[in-house]
N, C-alpha and C positions, 0 to 999 in steps of 0.2 A: 130853242131846244138845248137842254143841258148836256145831253149825250148825242154825239154826232159822228157819223162815218161817211166818207165820200168814196165812190166806187166807179171805176171805169169798166164798162162792159162793151166790147166792140167799139162802135162809133158813138155810144151814148154814155153820158155821165150822170150819176145820181148823187144827191145829197140826202141822206136819211138821218132824221133826228128823232129822238125819243125822250119822253119824260122819265123813263126808267132805264137803268143801265143794262138790264138783262137782254133785251132784244138786240142792242147794239153789240154787246159782247158775243152773242150767238152769231150775228151777221159777220163780224170780223173773223171769227173762227171758220165759218163756212166758206168765206171768200178769201181765205189766206192765199197769198200769192198774186192776187189781182192788183193792177196798178191803181194809184189814186189819180184823179183828173188833174191835168196841168193848169186848166183855166176854170172858167165859170161852168157850173154844172147845168145840164140841160133840164133836169127835173128835180124837184124837191119833194120828199115824202116826210110827213110828220106823224108820229105815233103819239097821240094825246089822250088824256083821260076823257072818257065820255062826259063826265060831270066832275067838277073840282074834287069832290070827296071820293070819287072812284079811283083817284090816284093811290089812295091808301086802303080804303074799305072795299073789299072785293074788287081789286084793280081791273078795269075794263078799258081796252085799247081801241080807240077810234082811229080809223085810217083817214088821214087828211093830207093835203099837199097842194101843189099847183092846180090839180084837178081833183074833184071829189064827187062822190055819189051821196047826196044828203041822207038817203034812206038806208045806207049800208049799215048792217048790224055790226056792233063792236065785237072784238074777240077777247077772250080771257088773256091775262098777262103771260101765262105759260105757253100761249100760242103767239107770242110777240114776234118770233122769227117769221112765222107764216104771215102775220100782219105786214111786216116789212116787204116780203115777197109780193103779196097782193097789192101793196101800195105802189111798187115799181110797175107791176102789170097795169094798174089803173092809169098811171101817168102815160105809159106808152099807148094804151088803147085809146085814151081820150085826147092826148096831146101830140102824138107823133105825126109830123107832116112831111118829113124828108123822105120817107120810105113807105111803100105799100106794105102794110102789116098783114101777114098770113098766119093764122093759127096752125102752125105746122112744126114738126121736128125735122131737123136738117143735118145731114152729114156730108162729108166731102172726101173724094179720093182723086188724085191726079188732076186737081184743079176743077173738077166737075162736082156739082152738088146733087144729092138725092133728097127730095122733099117727101115727107110723109104726113098725111093729114087724115082726119076722121073724127068720129064722135068720141066723147069721153069714154074710156074703157076699151078703145080699139087696140091699144097696145103700142101706139106710136112712140111714147116716151121711153118705155122699156126697150123697145127695139133700137131706138136711137142711142140709148145708153150702152147697150150691148155692142152695137156696131162701133161706137166710139172707143171700145176696149179691144176691138178685133180688126185693127188695120185701117180704120176710117178716122177722120178728124171730125169731132162734134162741132157743128156750127151753131146749133141752138136747139132748144126744146119748145119753149112757150111760143115764141114768135120767129118767123122767117122774115128778114128785112129785104125786100125786093127793091133794088135801085130803080128809080123812076125813069132814068135816062138811058142807062147802059144795060139794064136787065140782069144785073148780077145779084147774087145773094151775099149780103154782108153778115159776118159772124156776129152772133149775139149769145155767147155761151154762158147764160145764167145757170145757176144750180138747177138740177133736174128734180122735179117733184115725183117721188116714188110712192106707190101705195101698195098695201097688202103684200101679196106674194113677191112682187117685184123687188121689195126691200131686201128680202133674203137672197134673191137671185143675184143682186148687185153687190151684196156683202161678200159673197163668195168670189165674184169676178173682180171687183175693184178694190176690196179691202175696207174694213170698217173705219179706217183713219180718214177717209174722204167723205164719210157720211155725217150729216148733221144730227142733232138730237132727235129722239123719238117724240113725235107730236101726236098724242092720242086724244080722241074725242073731239077732233076738229069737225067743221061742217063737211069736210071731204073724207072723214074717216081717219085712220091712222096713216101718218105721213112721215117720211124722212127725205131729206134733200141730199143729193149727190153732187159733190163738187166735180166739174169736168177735170180731165187729166191735164198734166203740165203742157202738153203739146197744144191742146185746144186753147189754153190761156195765152201761151206764148205767141200763137199765130192768129189771134183774134182781130188783127188789122188786115188780114188777107181774105178778100172776097173770092167767090167761086162762081163759075158759070152753071146755071141750072141744066141738068141733063135728063132727069126722070122725075115723075110724080107718082107716088104710090098711095093707095087708099087701103091700109092694112086692116084686117079684122081678126081679132083673136077670140077663140072659143074652144073650150075643152073637147067638144064633140065635132068640131069642124074638120072637114076633109081638106087636104092640100088642094088649092085651086088658084088659077091665074085667069083674070078676065080683063079684056080691054074696056076702057071707059071713053065714050065719045066726047068730043071737044065741047059740045053744047052743054052736056051734063057737067063736065069738069068746070066750065066757066061759071055756071050757076052755083055749084057747090063751093067754089073758091070765093065768090062774092059773099057767100054766107059765112065763110071762114075768115073774112077780113073785118077788122074793127074800124078801119078808116077808109074803106073803098069809096063810100058815098061822099065823105068829106073831101077827098082828093079830086073828085069830079072827072073831067076828061083825061087828066094825066093818069089817074088810077085805072080808068078803063083801058087806056092804051097799054099801060104796063102789064095789066093782067091778061089782056088779049094777046100780047106778044109772048108772054110766058106760055099760055095754053097752046098756042099754035106751034111753038118751037120745040116742045119736048113730048115724048110719049107718056101716056097716063094709063095706069093699070091698077086693078084691085086684086089684092091677094088675101086668101084665107089660110089660117094656120092654127094648130092646136098646141104647139110647144115652141120654145125659143130656137131649138136646133133646126126645126123646119123653116122658121122665119128667116134665120140667117142664111140657110141654103137657098131659099127662094130669092133673096136679095142678090146673092152672089151670082146665081144663075141668070137673072134678068140683067144684071149689070154687065156681065161678060158678053151678052148679046147686043149691047149698044154699038 
């Protein structure tokens, strides 16, 4: 690849290469302040033209790397930053074997981690981003990395993917200088990425002990509610939220079972961000 950038995020190092300069320039700007890896990278992402002529004629970015999905649809060049982000997600989902990966947003306070998971649109990314600006340390958005032996959550503070109204909310809270470019017309709608704050980046080698698991649900007409979730249901839902649970076999089972047994799990409903933040603080104070 002619244009290359290497990136350290928590315990994982990526090497991202592109046939075009624009995606790498956008990636460098978004991840300003992140360290470069000291050794060999764990994963490689390659952004290549779908066909040789598609490098110049209606440029079309195919996401490739150490692990690929042969039938994945290419993206337009103006969505090259999203292609890089998706490429890093793909490498983790298919190739990560050191940690149990959970599709969850995670924040930390006083050495203890709060995990939040749920279906797309549940509001976990926005809630994690807000908490990260209100006295919590952001550990990660896309993946929670659960240590297979010690049961700790390792930080993986990648840029947070914001959609729709969440973009304007975080513009007001975090400032536009930490937001990436507008990506309109993507398969996920309109997106902007938020770079985590300086504390999250500086402390991304510090793991945390899991203390609570939340299943948040956002809806404009939802009434404020808190409900317990049984361990059996939590275990099943978390196996569905993991991309490598089956691959890890017995070690994955033991790590997930240990997590589910060791922390309380609750579902919360809310209709606005102020209610969500108050619910989290209320539940956290009761631990």
